Structure formats: structure tokens, C-alpha cells
N, CA, C and O atoms as a DFTB+ gen file, in Angstrom:
456 C
 N C O
     1  1      32.270     -27.176      16.288
     2  2      31.144     -28.044      16.524
     3  2      29.870     -27.232      16.781
     4  3      28.805     -27.547      16.249
     5  1      29.992     -26.182      17.604
     6  2      28.847     -25.332      17.926
     7  2      28.322     -24.642      16.667
     8  3      27.111     -24.511      16.486
     9  1      29.234     -24.203      15.799
    10  2      28.860     -23.560      14.537
    11  2      28.054     -24.519      13.661
    12  3      27.064     -24.121      13.048
    13  1      28.482     -25.787      13.602
    14  2      27.773     -26.787      12.804
    15  2      26.355     -27.005      13.323
    16  3      25.416     -27.140      12.538
    17  1      26.204     -27.039      14.634
    18  2      24.872     -27.197      15.226
    19  2      23.983     -26.018      14.859
    20  3      22.807     -26.193      14.540
    21  1      24.549     -24.815      14.906
    22  2      23.787     -23.612      14.571
    23  2      23.343     -23.648      13.108
    24  3      22.189     -23.340      12.811
    25  1      24.234     -24.016      12.195
    26  2      23.889     -24.112      10.772
    27  2      22.835     -25.182      10.530
    28  3      21.922     -24.991       9.727
    29  1      22.960     -26.301      11.220
    30  2      21.989     -27.383      11.086
    31  2      20.612     -26.909      11.567
    32  3      19.589     -27.217      10.955
    33  1      20.604     -26.169      12.652
    34  2      19.349     -25.627      13.191
    35  2      18.721     -24.643      12.206
    36  3      17.505     -24.656      12.019
    37  1      19.525     -23.796      11.577
    38  2      19.020     -22.834      10.591
    39  2      18.423     -23.550       9.386
    40  3      17.406     -23.111       8.848
    41  1      19.046     -24.651       8.954
    42  2      18.523     -25.413       7.824
    43  2      17.165     -26.011       8.162
    44  3      16.258     -26.005       7.330
    45  1      17.019     -26.526       9.373
    46  2      15.739     -27.093       9.785
    47  2      14.650     -26.040       9.769
    48  3      13.536     -26.311       9.322
    49  1      14.953     -24.841      10.250
    50  2      13.978     -23.751      10.259
    51  2      13.631     -23.354       8.838
    52  3      12.461     -23.114       8.539
    53  1      14.611     -23.277       7.956
    54  2      14.371     -22.885       6.570
    55  2      13.460     -23.870       5.857
    56  3      12.697     -23.476       4.975
    57  1      13.527     -25.141       6.223
    58  2      12.702     -26.163       5.582
    59  2      11.428     -26.470       6.369
    60  3      10.611     -27.282       5.934
    61  1      11.259     -25.837       7.506
    62  2      10.116     -26.085       8.370
    63  2       8.851     -25.553       7.707
    64  3       8.830     -24.432       7.199
    65  1       7.797     -26.367       7.716
    66  2       6.526     -25.946       7.146
    67  2       5.846     -24.969       8.097
    68  3       5.545     -25.303       9.243
    69  1       5.615     -23.784       7.614
    70  2       5.001     -22.737       8.419
    71  2       3.501     -22.749       8.164
    72  3       3.057     -22.879       7.023
    73  1       2.735     -22.613       9.218
    74  2       1.284     -22.530       9.105
    75  2       0.862     -21.070       9.229
    76  3       1.557     -20.257       9.838
    77  1      -0.269     -20.757       8.652
    78  2      -0.779     -19.395       8.707
    79  2      -1.031     -18.949      10.145
    80  3      -0.858     -17.774      10.470
    81  1      -1.435     -19.874      11.001
    82  2      -1.695     -19.523      12.395
    83  2      -0.424     -19.064      13.111
    84  3      -0.492     -18.277      14.055
    85  1       0.721     -19.548      12.667
    86  2       1.989     -19.128      13.271
    87  2       2.298     -17.675      12.934
    88  3       2.911     -16.968      13.734
    89  1       1.878     -17.229      11.759
    90  2       2.072     -15.819      11.397
    91  2       1.218     -14.925      12.279
    92  3       1.646     -13.840      12.672
    93  1      -0.002     -15.384      12.594
    94  2      -0.881     -14.636      13.500
    95  2      -0.279     -14.599      14.901
    96  3      -0.216     -13.544      15.532
    97  1       0.160     -15.752      15.378
    98  2       0.755     -15.831      16.725
    99  2       1.963     -14.911      16.865
   100  3       2.218     -14.379      17.946
   101  1       2.703     -14.725      15.785
   102  2       3.894     -13.873      15.802
   103  2       3.556     -12.395      15.591
   104  3       4.438     -11.539      15.658
   105  1       2.285     -12.101      15.338
   106  2       1.883     -10.707      15.125
   107  2       2.113     -10.197      13.719
   108  3       1.984      -9.000      13.464
   109  1       2.456     -11.098      12.794
   110  2       2.704     -10.683      11.411
   111  2       1.408     -10.509      10.625
   112  3       1.359      -9.752       9.656
   113  1       0.365     -11.212      11.046
   114  2      -0.967     -11.010      10.487
   115  2      -1.913     -10.758      11.650
   116  3      -1.606     -11.062      12.803
   117  1      -3.074     -10.195      11.319
   118  2      -4.085      -9.909      12.338
   119  2      -5.452     -10.265      11.793
   120  3      -5.684     -10.244      10.585
   121  1      -6.342     -10.589      12.695
   122  2      -7.729     -10.889      12.338
   123  2      -8.303      -9.739      11.507
   124  3      -8.139      -8.566      11.844
   125  1      -8.975     -10.101      10.423
   126  2      -9.637      -9.112       9.591
   127  2      -8.789      -8.512       8.479
   128  3      -9.308      -7.762       7.652
   129  1      -7.491      -8.825       8.439
   130  2      -6.651      -8.310       7.351
   131  2      -7.168      -8.849       6.021
   132  3      -7.541     -10.017       5.914
   133  1      -7.186      -7.987       5.017
   134  2      -7.636      -8.387       3.680
   135  2      -6.641      -9.336       3.035
   136  3      -5.428      -9.215       3.206
   137  1      -7.194     -10.284       2.290
   138  2      -6.393     -11.289       1.603
   139  2      -6.845     -11.341       0.154
   140  3      -8.039     -11.261      -0.133
   141  1      -5.894     -11.476      -0.757
   142  2      -6.237     -11.714      -2.159
   143  2      -5.361     -12.837      -2.698
   144  3      -4.223     -13.033      -2.273
   145  1      -5.938     -13.567      -3.654
   146  2      -5.240     -14.694      -4.264
   147  2      -5.069     -14.407      -5.745
   148  3      -6.037     -14.129      -6.453
   149  1      -3.830     -14.479      -6.204
   150  2      -3.529     -14.268      -7.618
   151  2      -4.035     -15.460      -8.430
   152  3      -3.881     -16.613      -8.027
   153  1      -4.626     -15.170      -9.551
   154  2      -5.118     -16.215     -10.441
   155  2      -4.052     -16.581     -11.463
   156  3      -3.277     -15.730     -11.900
   157  1      -4.020     -17.839     -11.834
   158  2      -3.132     -18.266     -12.919
   159  2      -3.590     -17.585     -14.211
   160  3      -4.762     -17.243     -14.366
   161  1      -2.660     -17.398     -15.117
   162  2      -2.880     -16.616     -16.340
   163  2      -4.160     -17.007     -17.096
   164  3      -4.965     -16.135     -17.424
   165  1      -4.358     -18.289     -17.374
   166  2      -5.531     -18.724     -18.148
   167  2      -6.838     -18.412     -17.435
   168  3      -7.797     -17.955     -18.057
   169  1      -6.874     -18.659     -16.135
   170  2      -8.077     -18.385     -15.361
   171  2      -8.329     -16.881     -15.255
   172  3      -9.471     -16.427     -15.333
   173  1      -7.264     -16.125     -15.078
   174  2      -7.396     -14.665     -15.002
   175  2      -7.969     -14.116     -16.310
   176  3      -8.830     -13.236     -16.300
   177  1      -7.491     -14.634     -17.411
   178  2      -7.983     -14.198     -18.725
   179  2      -9.464     -14.557     -18.882
   180  3     -10.261     -13.751     -19.361
   181  1      -9.812     -15.759     -18.479
   182  2     -11.191     -16.240     -18.583
   183  2     -12.137     -15.393     -17.724
   184  3     -13.237     -15.052     -18.157
   185  1     -11.698     -15.054     -16.494
   186  2     -12.539     -14.290     -15.570
   187  2     -12.426     -12.776     -15.747
   188  3     -13.236     -12.018     -15.212
   189  1     -11.417     -12.345     -16.501
   190  2     -11.232     -10.914     -16.728
   191  2     -10.718     -10.151     -15.518
   192  3     -10.991      -8.960     -15.369
   193  1      -9.985     -10.824     -14.665
   194  2      -9.367     -10.180     -13.505
   195  2      -8.165     -10.994     -13.043
   196  3      -8.037     -12.174     -13.368
   197  1      -7.287     -10.347     -12.282
   198  2      -6.046     -11.004     -11.856
   199  2      -6.123     -11.660     -10.484
   200  3      -5.333     -12.554     -10.178
   201  1      -7.077     -11.220      -9.649
   202  2      -7.126     -11.691      -8.261
   203  2      -8.543     -12.059      -7.842
   204  3      -9.529     -11.566      -8.390
   205  1      -8.607     -12.941      -6.854
   206  2      -9.824     -13.178      -6.094
   207  2      -9.632     -12.365      -4.815
   208  3      -8.698     -12.600      -4.049
   209  1     -10.511     -11.428      -4.605
   210  2     -10.439     -10.572      -3.419
   211  2     -11.476     -11.023      -2.405
   212  3     -12.017     -12.123      -2.515
   213  1     -11.744     -10.217      -1.462
   214  2     -12.803     -10.387      -0.459
   215  2     -12.565     -11.531       0.520
   216  3     -13.509     -11.994       1.160
   217  1     -11.351     -11.985       0.647
   218  2     -11.003     -12.960       1.680
   219  2     -10.331     -12.190       2.817
   220  3      -9.879     -11.061       2.627
   221  1     -10.268     -12.805       3.996
   222  2      -9.585     -12.148       5.103
   223  2      -9.048     -13.169       6.094
   224  3      -9.408     -14.346       6.071
   225  1      -8.181     -12.679       6.960
   226  2      -7.610     -13.507       8.011
   227  2      -8.686     -13.700       9.084
   228  3      -9.303     -12.735       9.536
   229  1      -8.902     -14.944       9.482
   230  2      -9.907     -15.251      10.511
   231  2      -9.351     -14.948      11.904
   232  3      -8.177     -14.607      12.050
   233  1     -10.192     -15.075      12.910
   234  2      -9.760     -14.823      14.287
   235  2      -8.715     -15.832      14.757
   236  3      -7.983     -15.566      15.710
   237  1      -8.640     -16.992      14.095
   238  2      -7.643     -18.003      14.467
   239  2      -6.391     -17.932      13.606
   240  3      -5.433     -18.667      13.843
   241  1      -6.390     -17.039      12.592
   242  2      -5.210     -16.889      11.737
   243  2      -5.288     -17.620      10.423
   244  3      -4.367     -17.536       9.611
   245  1      -6.368     -18.336      10.199
   246  2      -6.543     -19.063       8.946
   247  2      -7.228     -18.160       7.922
   248  3      -7.585     -17.022       8.226
   249  1      -7.408     -18.678       6.707
   250  2      -8.175     -17.986       5.677
   251  2      -9.362     -18.876       5.350
   252  3      -9.202     -20.066       5.078
   253  1     -10.557     -18.290       5.380
   254  2     -11.777     -19.043       5.082
   255  2     -12.232     -18.684       3.674
   256  3     -12.341     -17.511       3.316
   257  1     -12.494     -19.723       2.884
   258  2     -12.961     -19.546       1.505
   259  2     -14.086     -20.544       1.268
   260  3     -13.899     -21.749       1.433
   261  1     -15.240     -20.043       0.887
   262  2     -16.410     -20.898       0.635
   263  2     -16.687     -21.852       1.796
   264  3     -17.002     -23.024       1.590
   265  1     -16.567     -21.332       3.012
   266  2     -16.871     -22.121       4.195
   267  2     -15.790     -23.096       4.630
   268  3     -15.947     -23.780       5.641
   269  1     -14.704     -23.167       3.888
   270  2     -13.600     -24.075       4.220
   271  2     -12.452     -23.256       4.799
   272  3     -12.098     -22.204       4.267
   273  1     -11.874     -23.747       5.895
   274  2     -10.798     -23.048       6.588
   275  2      -9.444     -23.598       6.140
   276  3      -9.242     -24.812       6.090
   277  1      -8.521     -22.694       5.817
   278  2      -7.195     -23.089       5.329
   279  2      -6.115     -22.559       6.268
   280  3      -6.039     -21.356       6.517
   281  1      -5.281     -23.459       6.790
   282  2      -4.152     -23.083       7.626
   283  2      -2.851     -23.125       6.836
   284  3      -1.804     -22.701       7.326
   285  1      -2.919     -23.633       5.628
   286  2      -1.769     -23.650       4.721
   287  2      -2.214     -22.991       3.423
   288  3      -3.345     -23.201       2.984
   289  1      -1.352     -22.201       2.805
   290  2      -1.773     -21.431       1.633
   291  2      -1.940     -22.217       0.336
   292  3      -2.820     -21.888      -0.459
   293  1      -1.140     -23.225       0.099
   294  2      -1.193     -23.918      -1.192
   295  2      -2.513     -24.645      -1.455
   296  3      -2.997     -24.609      -2.587
   297  1      -3.116     -25.301      -0.464
   298  2      -4.424     -25.891      -0.733
   299  2      -5.478     -24.835      -1.120
   300  3      -6.354     -25.104      -1.942
   301  1      -5.390     -23.660      -0.536
   302  2      -6.318     -22.580      -0.888
   303  2      -6.118     -22.131      -2.326
   304  3      -7.087     -21.997      -3.074
   305  1      -4.872     -21.896      -2.720
   306  2      -4.626     -21.455      -4.097
   307  2      -4.976     -22.543      -5.088
   308  3      -5.435     -22.250      -6.192
   309  1      -4.770     -23.789      -4.715
   310  2      -5.165     -24.905      -5.574
   311  2      -6.666     -24.950      -5.777
   312  3      -7.144     -25.181      -6.888
   313  1      -7.413     -24.728      -4.698
   314  2      -8.875     -24.718      -4.784
   315  2      -9.349     -23.592      -5.703
   316  3     -10.216     -23.803      -6.551
   317  1      -8.789     -22.419      -5.537
   318  2      -9.220     -21.260      -6.322
   319  2      -8.799     -21.381      -7.782
   320  3      -9.578     -21.064      -8.680
   321  1      -7.573     -21.838      -8.024
   322  2      -7.042     -21.904      -9.385
   323  2      -7.370     -23.205     -10.107
   324  3      -7.179     -23.302     -11.320
   325  1      -7.855     -24.197      -9.384
   326  2      -8.211     -25.450     -10.023
   327  2      -7.042     -26.376     -10.279
   328  3      -7.210     -27.457     -10.844
   329  1      -5.858     -25.959      -9.866
   330  2      -4.667     -26.805      -9.968
   331  2      -3.640     -26.299      -8.957
   332  3      -3.738     -25.173      -8.469
   333  1      -2.668     -27.133      -8.653
   334  2      -1.716     -26.770      -7.609
   335  2      -0.823     -25.605      -8.020
   336  3      -0.448     -25.452      -9.182
   337  1      -0.502     -24.797      -7.024
   338  2       0.457     -23.703      -7.188
   339  2       0.948     -23.298      -5.801
   340  3       0.312     -23.607      -4.793
   341  1       2.053     -22.624      -5.760
   342  2       2.679     -22.245      -4.503
   343  2       1.895     -21.098      -3.857
   344  3       1.976     -19.951      -4.296
   345  1       1.144     -21.427      -2.819
   346  2       0.327     -20.437      -2.145
   347  2       1.122     -19.313      -1.513
   348  3       0.621     -18.195      -1.390
   349  1       2.353     -19.588      -1.109
   350  2       3.187     -18.543      -0.507
   351  2       3.478     -17.442      -1.518
   352  3       3.694     -16.293      -1.135
   353  1       3.486     -17.780      -2.808
   354  2       3.726     -16.793      -3.865
   355  2       2.428     -16.180      -4.392
   356  3       2.430     -15.041      -4.860
   357  1       1.330     -16.916      -4.323
   358  2       0.071     -16.474      -4.934
   359  2      -0.856     -15.717      -3.986
   360  3      -1.810     -15.087      -4.445
   361  1      -0.606     -15.759      -2.692
   362  2      -1.478     -15.069      -1.736
   363  2      -0.783     -13.822      -1.214
   364  3       0.402     -13.835      -0.884
   365  1      -1.558     -12.745      -1.151
   366  2      -1.069     -11.475      -0.628
   367  2      -1.983     -10.998       0.494
   368  3      -3.196     -11.206       0.467
   369  1      -1.367     -10.356       1.478
   370  2      -2.070      -9.804       2.630
   371  2      -1.902      -8.288       2.586
   372  3      -0.812      -7.791       2.301
   373  1      -2.971      -7.557       2.867
   374  2      -2.858      -6.094       2.925
   375  2      -2.400      -5.717       4.330
   376  3      -3.136      -5.856       5.307
   377  1      -1.166      -5.239       4.398
   378  2      -0.527      -4.903       5.665
   379  2      -0.020      -3.472       5.586
   380  3       0.768      -3.131       4.705
   381  1      -0.468      -2.655       6.494
   382  2      -0.079      -1.237       6.526
   383  2      -0.341      -0.556       5.182
   384  3       0.458       0.264       4.729
   385  1      -1.459      -0.899       4.550
   386  2      -1.872      -0.255       3.301
   387  2      -1.216      -0.798       2.042
   388  3      -1.515      -0.329       0.944
   389  1      -0.334      -1.769       2.176
   390  2       0.367      -2.333       1.011
   391  2       0.103      -3.831       0.921
   392  3      -0.049      -4.512       1.935
   393  1       0.051      -4.330      -0.311
   394  2      -0.086      -5.777      -0.508
   395  2       1.282      -6.430      -0.360
   396  3       2.247      -6.034      -1.012
   397  1       1.350      -7.436       0.507
   398  2       2.593      -8.144       0.797
   399  2       2.367      -9.630       0.542
   400  3       1.396     -10.208       1.029
   401  1       3.271     -10.248      -0.226
   402  2       3.134     -11.686      -0.473
   403  2       3.408     -12.459       0.806
   404  3       4.251     -12.078       1.618
   405  1       2.683     -13.543       0.964
   406  2       2.854     -14.389       2.147
   407  2       4.285     -14.870       2.309
   408  3       4.768     -15.021       3.431
   409  1       4.970     -15.114       1.191
   410  2       6.344     -15.606       1.301
   411  2       7.240     -14.592       2.018
   412  3       8.204     -14.983       2.675
   413  1       6.937     -13.301       1.900
   414  2       7.718     -12.283       2.607
   415  2       7.462     -12.360       4.111
   416  3       8.390     -12.238       4.911
   417  1       6.204     -12.561       4.490
   418  2       5.877     -12.692       5.911
   419  2       6.470     -13.973       6.489
   420  3       6.920     -13.992       7.634
   421  1       6.469     -15.029       5.702
   422  2       7.074     -16.288       6.149
   423  2       8.576     -16.107       6.373
   424  3       9.127     -16.629       7.342
   425  1       9.233     -15.377       5.487
   426  2      10.675     -15.128       5.630
   427  2      10.958     -14.335       6.912
   428  3      11.929     -14.614       7.615
   429  1      10.118     -13.359       7.207
   430  2      10.280     -12.594       8.449
   431  2      10.097     -13.515       9.645
   432  3      10.877     -13.466      10.596
   433  1       9.063     -14.360       9.600
   434  2       8.807     -15.295      10.692
   435  2      10.023     -16.190      10.919
   436  3      10.435     -16.417      12.057
   437  1      10.585     -16.689       9.836
   438  2      11.737     -17.598       9.955
   439  2      12.941     -16.897      10.570
   440  3      13.673     -17.515      11.343
   441  1      13.167     -15.632      10.251
   442  2      14.316     -14.930      10.826
   443  2      14.149     -14.723      12.323
   444  3      15.139     -14.629      13.049
   445  1      12.912     -14.652      12.791
   446  2      12.690     -14.490      14.235
   447  2      12.889     -15.795      14.985
   448  3      13.001     -15.796      16.211
   449  1      12.935     -16.913      14.255
   450  2      13.093     -18.226      14.884
   451  2      14.537     -18.683      14.925
   452  3      14.813     -19.779      15.414
   453  1      15.474     -17.879      14.428
   454  2      16.899     -18.245      14.450
   455  2      17.496     -18.066      15.816
   456  3      18.683     -18.327      16.011
């Protein structure tokens, strides 16, 4: 019975919607970290580049783009790409000199919540 409760709890965490501010609270991101958003193929070809750079983590853990604050990644990637896409896959944070996809940081966050 205890094992079933533990598995049920793990499933809830795996499906739990994580906010960007939770990554900051956990120390996985920090204010001022560089952020880049991958462009969809057609838009990247049109603009002649693969990423939108020059974004960063705010003091509250969100990402600000064109004056709008985003606590969830998918609305940000949708705004930049002009159509919906999985922000956890399209956004990268520069951490310790390397670009890391948000989905990797989210996975780390989830393992700390088990």
C-alpha cells in the first residue's frame, strides 16, 4: 500500500506544471542568467539565425520579452515563433558556461521533489 502511494505521488510530480519561478527558488536558475529561444525552422530561415538571444532571467525568476513577463516557457516561445511550441524544449539557459535546455532543469527540479 505504501509503495502504491509513493508511485502515485511520483506520477503527480511528473505531471505537475512547473513554473520558471520554482526553478529560481530551487537555485537552478539565477537572476541575470542569459536565455535564448530556438526559432522554428521557417522563421529561422527567414531571419537568417537559429535563436533569439539577449533575454535573461529576471530577479523574480521569470523571463521578460518586449515588456511582457513570462512565468511559463510555452507562451514565450509561442510569442516569439508566432505559433505554439513546447517552451521547455525551445528555451535554453546559459548555466556554468553551457547552454542547457529548460526541460533538463525541470527534470532536475522534479527529482528534488520526490
